[in-house]
C-alpha positions, 0 to 999 in steps of 0.5 A: 828513261826510254825503256820506261817510256816503251814499257808504259806505251806497251801497257797502254796498248795492251789495255786498249787491245783488251778493251777492244777484245772485250767490246767484240765479245760483248753479247749482253746489252740493255735493249729496253728501258721503260718507266712503269709501276709494279702495280697500281698502288706501287712505286714508279720505277723503270723496267729494263731488259738485257738481251744477248743470251738464250732468253731476255732478262727483265728487271725492275728498279726504283730510281731515276732513269740514269741510275737504273740505266747505269745499274742495268749497264753494269749488270750487262757488263758483269755478265759479259765478263763472266762469260769469258772467252770460251762461252758460259761456264756450266755449273753442275749441282749435286753429286757427280756421276760415277763412271759405270764399270763395264 
């Protein structure tokens, strides 16, 4: 039983360490949340801004302040998870270049 307890404790310690590491690597965060309309006749919603990359990301969502805040926070969390340990992964669209023969 003691070995099982140590294993459970080590799993919990590893989970805590992983959470602390991801918090340190998190660069994307919600910086702004303001009530607004898309236009004069449009619905009322909230505009959010996520900062941390090259340019801020602005979005609009209809709903309560808590719902929109949760949505924007989950987007920022997902962006941090996609970022990984070595930075962003670049995707090249199109055919790869062939090496030139010398």
